[in-house]
C-alpha positions in Angstrom: -4.2 2.8 1.4 -4.8 -0.5 0.5 -7.8 -2.5 0.2 -9.6 -5.3 2.8 -10.8 -8.4 2.0 -14.6 -8.7 1.8 -16.4 -8.5 5.4 -19.7 -7.6 7.4 -17.6 -4.2 8.0 -17.7 -1.2 5.6 -14.4 -0.4 4.9 -12.5 2.2 2.5 -9.9 0.6 0.2 -7.6 1.6 -2.8 -4.4 3.7 -3.3 -3.2 7.1 -2.8 -1.3 8.5 -5.7 0.8 4.9 -6.5 2.1 4.1 -9.4 3.3 1.0 -11.2 2.5 -0.7 -7.7 -0.4 -3.8 -7.5 -3.1 -3.4 -5.1 -2.3 -5.1 -1.3 -4.8 -7.3 0.4 -5.1 -6.8 3.8 -6.5 -9.1 6.8 -10.0 -8.9 7.4 -11.0 -6.3 10.1 -11.0 -7.7 13.5 -12.9 -5.5 16.1 -14.1 -2.4 16.7 -11.2 -0.3 15.3 -8.3 -0.5 13.0 -4.5 1.0 12.8 -4.0 3.8 10.8 -1.0 2.4 9.6 0.2 0.0 7.8 2.8 -0.4 5.0 1.8 0.1 1.7 4.6 -1.0 -1.3 7.1 1.8 -3.3 7.1 2.2 -6.9 10.4 3.1 -7.0 12.2 0.7 -8.9 15.7 1.8 -8.0 15.4 1.5 -4.1 16.1 -2.6 -4.5 19.0 -2.3 -1.8 21.8 -3.1 -4.7 25.3 -1.9 -4.1 24.0 1.5 -5.6 23.1 1.7 -1.8 26.1 0.9 0.2 26.5 0.4 3.8 28.2 4.2 6.1 31.9 3.4 4.8 35.3 4.4 6.3 38.1 6.3 4.7 39.2 2.7 2.8 36.5 2.2 1.4 35.3 -0.9 3.8 32.0 -1.5 5.5 31.4 0.3 8.8 29.3 -1.5 10.9 28.6 -1.8 14.4 30.3 -5.0 16.4 27.2 -5.2 18.2 25.0 -5.1 15.0 27.0 -7.4 13.0 26.9 -9.8 16.1 23.0 -9.6 16.5 22.7 -10.2 12.6 24.9 -13.0 12.7 22.9 -14.5 15.6 20.1 -15.4 13.2 22.4 -16.4 9.9 22.2 -12.8 8.6 25.6 -11.7 6.5 25.7 -8.2 6.9 27.0 -7.6 3.0 24.1 -9.7 1.7 21.9 -7.8 3.9 23.2 -4.1 2.4 22.9 -6.0 -0.6 18.9 -6.3 -1.0 18.7 -9.6 1.8 16.9 -7.2 4.0 14.3 -7.7 1.8 13.8 -11.5 2.9 10.6 -11.2 5.0 10.7 -15.1 5.8 9.0 -15.1 9.2 11.4 -17.7 10.8 14.0 -14.8 10.1 11.8 -11.9 10.8 13.4 -10.5 14.3 10.5 -9.6 16.8 11.7 -9.9 20.4 12.4 -6.5 22.5 16.2 -7.0 22.5 16.4 -7.8 18.7 16.5 -4.7 16.7 19.2 -3.8 14.4 18.8 -1.3 11.7 22.4 -1.0 9.7 22.8 2.2 8.0 22.3 1.5 4.4 23.3 5.2 2.9 21.6 6.6 -0.3 18.8 4.3 0.6 16.0 6.7 1.2 16.6 8.8 -2.1 14.0 11.8 -2.7 11.6 9.5 -4.8 11.4 6.8 -1.9 10.6 9.2 0.1 7.4 10.6 -1.9 6.5 7.2 -2.6 6.2 5.9 0.8 2.5 6.0 1.9 0.4 4.7 5.1 -2.9 3.7 4.1 -6.1 4.5 6.4 -7.9 1.3 7.5 -11.0 1.5 9.5 -14.2 -0.1 10.4 -17.7 1.2 11.5 -17.9 3.4 14.5 -20.8 1.5 15.6 -19.0 -1.6 16.7 -18.1 -0.1 20.2 -19.0 -1.8 22.6 -20.8 0.6 25.5 -19.9 -1.7 28.2 -15.6 -1.2 27.4 -15.2 1.5 30.4 -15.6 5.3 29.9 -16.1 6.5 26.2 -17.7 9.9 25.7 -19.8 10.9 22.4 -17.7 10.9 18.8 -16.5 14.0 18.4 -17.4 16.2 15.2 -14.9 16.3 12.7 -12.5 19.0 12.8 -10.6 20.2 9.5 -7.1 19.9 9.8 -5.1 22.8 9.3 -2.0 23.1 6.7 1.2 24.4 8.5 2.5 27.2 7.2 6.0 26.4 5.7 8.7 26.6 6.6 8.0 24.0 8.9 11.0 24.2 10.7 10.0 27.4 12.0 6.6 26.4 12.6 6.6 22.9 14.0 10.9 22.1 14.2 10.0 19.0 16.2 8.0 17.5 13.7 9.0 14.9 10.9 8.5 11.8 9.0 9.8 7.9 9.7 10.2 6.0 6.9 10.8 2.0 7.2 10.4 -1.1 4.8 7.9 -3.8 6.0 6.8 -6.8 4.0 4.2 -5.1 1.9 6.7 -2.5 0.6 8.4 1.1 1.6 6.0 2.8 4.6 6.0 6.1 6.3 4.2 7.6 9.8 4.7 11.0 11.3 7.1 11.4 14.4 8.2 13.8 17.1 11.4 15.3 18.1 11.7 15.0 22.4 13.8 15.5 24.9 16.6 13.3 26.3 16.9 13.4 30.5 20.6 11.9 30.1 21.2 14.5 27.3 20.1 17.6 28.1 19.9 20.2 25.0 21.4 17.3 22.9 18.9 14.8 22.4 19.0 12.2 19.8 15.2 10.7 20.7 12.4 10.4 18.3 8.7 9.7 19.4 6.5 7.8 17.3 3.7 4.6 17.1 4.5 1.2 18.4 3.5 0.3 14.6 5.6 2.5 13.1 8.8 0.2 14.4 7.0 -2.8 15.0 4.6 -5.2 13.5 2.9 -6.6 16.9 1.9 -9.9 17.2 1.8 -11.2 13.9 5.3 -9.9 12.8 8.9 -8.0 14.1 10.8 -4.8 13.7 10.1 -2.8 10.7 13.2 -2.8 8.6 15.6 0.6 7.8 13.6 3.1 9.3 14.9 6.3 9.5 13.8 10.0 10.4 14.0 12.8 8.6 13.1 16.1 10.4 11.4 18.7 9.1 10.3 16.9 5.3 9.5 19.2 2.9 10.2 22.0 4.5 9.1 24.4 2.3 6.0 22.6 1.8 6.5 22.1 -1.9 3.6 20.3 -4.0 4.2 16.9 -5.5 4.8 18.1 -8.8 7.6 20.1 -7.5 8.8 17.6 -5.7 9.6 14.8 -8.6 12.4 16.3 -9.6 13.8 17.7 -5.8 17.0 16.8 -4.3 17.6 15.2 -0.5 18.8 18.6 0.4 15.1 19.5 -0.9 13.0 17.3 0.9 15.4 16.5 4.1 17.6 20.0 5.2 18.2 18.5 8.2 19.7 15.4 6.8 18.4 11.6 7.2 18.8 9.9 10.9 18.9 6.4 11.0 17.1 4.7 14.0 20.3 2.8 15.6 17.7 1.2 18.5 14.3 1.5 18.5 11.9 0.2 21.5 8.3 -0.2 22.5 6.0 -1.7 24.9 5.8 -5.3 25.5 1.9 -4.9 25.4 2.4 -3.8 21.7 4.7 -6.7 20.8 2.3 -9.1 22.2 -1.1 -7.7 21.4 -0.4 -5.7 18.6 -2.8 -6.1 15.5 -2.8 -4.0 11.9 -6.7 -4.1 12.2 -9.2 -3.9 15.1 -7.6 -1.7 17.8 -5.6 -4.5 19.6 -2.9 -2.8 21.9 -3.7 0.5 20.7 -3.6 2.0 24.3 0.1 0.9 24.5 0.9 2.2 20.5 4.0 4.3 21.4 7.6 3.7 20.9 10.8 5.6 21.2 13.7 5.7 18.5 17.0 6.9 19.0 18.9 8.0 15.9 22.4 8.6 14.3 23.1 10.9 11.5 23.3 9.1 8.2 25.7 11.4 7.4 27.7 13.4 9.2 26.1 16.2 11.4 29.4 18.1 12.5 29.0 16.4 16.0 25.8 17.8 16.2 23.0 16.1 18.1 19.1 15.8 16.6 18.3 18.3 19.0 21.0 20.3 18.2 20.8 20.6 14.8 16.4 21.4 14.5 16.6 23.6 17.2 13.9 22.1 19.7 12.8 18.9 21.1 9.5 18.8 23.4 9.5 17.0 26.7 6.8 14.1 27.5 4.5 14.7 30.0 3.9 11.0 31.4 1.7 12.4 34.6 -1.8 12.5 32.1 -4.0 14.6 33.1 -7.6 13.7 33.1 -9.6 14.7 30.2 -11.9 17.5 31.5 -8.4 19.1 32.8 -7.2 18.8 29.3 -8.6 22.9 27.5 -7.0 21.2 24.1 -4.3 19.2 22.0 -2.5 20.0 19.2 -2.2 16.8 16.8 0.2 17.0 13.9 1.3 15.0 11.1 2.0 14.4 7.9 -1.8 13.0 6.2 -0.9 11.0 3.3 -4.1 9.0 2.3 -7.1 11.2 0.9 -7.4 13.9 0.5 -4.1 14.5 1.3 -1.0 13.6 -0.3 1.5 12.5 2.5 4.2 16.1 1.5 2.7 18.6 3.3 2.2 19.2 7.5 -1.1 19.4 8.9 -2.4 19.9 12.5 -5.7 19.8 14.2 -6.8 21.8 17.5 -9.4 19.8 19.3 -10.5 19.5 23.1 -10.3 15.5 23.4 -12.6 13.2 25.1 -12.4 9.9 26.2 -12.4 6.0 24.2 -12.1 2.4 26.2 -11.2 -0.2 24.0 -11.0 -2.2 26.8 -12.4 -2.1 30.2 -8.8 -3.0 31.5 -6.4 -1.0 29.2 -6.3 2.6 29.9 -8.7 4.9 28.7 -7.3 6.9 25.0 -7.7 10.2 24.2 -10.1 11.1 21.1 -10.2 14.3 19.1 -11.8 15.2 16.2 -9.8 15.6 13.3 -9.6 14.8 9.4 -6.1 14.3 9.2 -6.0 10.3 7.6 -3.4 7.3 7.2 0.0 9.0 6.9 -0.3 10.9 10.6 0.3 8.0 12.7 2.8 8.4 15.2 2.6 12.1 14.9 2.8 13.9 18.3 -0.2 15.3 20.2 1.0 18.7 22.0 -0.7 20.0 25.3 0.2 22.3 28.1 2.5 20.2 30.9 2.1 20.4 34.7 4.5 23.4 34.2 2.8 25.2 31.7 4.9 24.6 29.2 4.2 22.7 25.8 4.4 19.1 26.3 4.0 15.8 24.4 1.0 14.2 25.7 0.1 11.4 23.1 0.6 10.3 19.7 -1.6 9.4 16.9 -2.4 5.7 17.1 -6.0 4.7 15.3 -8.6 6.5 13.8 -12.2 5.3 11.9 -12.9 4.1 8.3 -14.4 7.8 7.9 -11.4 9.9 9.7 -13.1 12.9 11.3 -11.4 11.7 14.9 -8.3 10.4 16.1 -7.1 8.3 19.0 -4.2 8.2 20.9 -2.8 6.8 24.0 -2.6 8.0 27.4 1.0 8.1 28.3 1.8 6.3 31.8 4.3 4.7 33.8 4.4 1.8 30.8 5.2 4.9 28.0 7.7 6.4 31.1 9.8 3.0 31.3 10.1 2.6 27.7 11.6 6.0 27.5 13.9 6.1 30.1 15.1 2.5 28.9 16.4 4.2 25.8 17.8 7.2 27.4 19.8 5.1 30.2 21.1 2.6 27.1 22.7 5.8 25.4 23.9 7.6 28.6 27.6 8.4 28.7 28.0 7.6 24.6 
């Protein structure tokens, strides 16, 4: 995790298990809550995007980049060959693509190696719960902490739709959690992943993150950190690395979202369409992992939700980001702003790294469905909050599905 500048708020800072990387300064806290996700710098000296990490190649060894991706980069003065050789690390604000239609993410094969995956971390930031205003809509009493339980390995057998999202930001490589979800345009063959908006886009002060990739069932055998130091890519990514060839979040997150203060949190969700880095034998992501969750957009009222299970890879202490955990709790309500949708809130001790992870509850048809994702939490951990998925979330989901319909 990273430290914050001194302020009137009490904030937990420092780093979790990082080596040879500076402590990164964060912006001062803005309001009652803080996003659990911000980027951490990677200590991996080899993950520099140099020639060892090449874009997807054709049989003749030449770069094979989709024409639309190349054209979109060219429009912003970005040369694809320079990009894959390290130009993606230029975070000059004038060159940082941020608008909804500007997402580009060319594959850099081999960039996400086991060491880089292991060292990507998501810090946890938070503020004093006492700052939550009493007049901001309906907020129930703060739930007591519910200890997160380790998901038994193999994760694929016990939580096949769960995985990790890796990405690069101006501060370095970072990580979130995510869920494989169904695609109405491709029944049984979905390539859609659900996560938090702050895991793909920096919000009002930035743009799209880069090198976004999803790894289902990351560290499927639940190996300890010591064993992962010598792990192969197949050990940590047994179902492959899937790059986001398109991502979409809410306009509200892009316009309002902040790394602190809970700004934009009620709209903090995103859908990523993925494609395999290497051949999957023609199989979709859903076929590869054998499962995908439906998404419930008719969010039930809190009194009707008896329990929800939140799942993710917490990275901030006392966790290390390498193992999958879950919390089962009855949700309450949390209002950030009286004009925004009230969020779900549960007791849970998971920390940063679990952001974007799916919240699963019984849908209207009596079957498990994704009803939210982890968005924010307090400085002391103990609880998590996630957006209620309504019309705006459905619009994002349907837009991505329709974009790839017929392909």
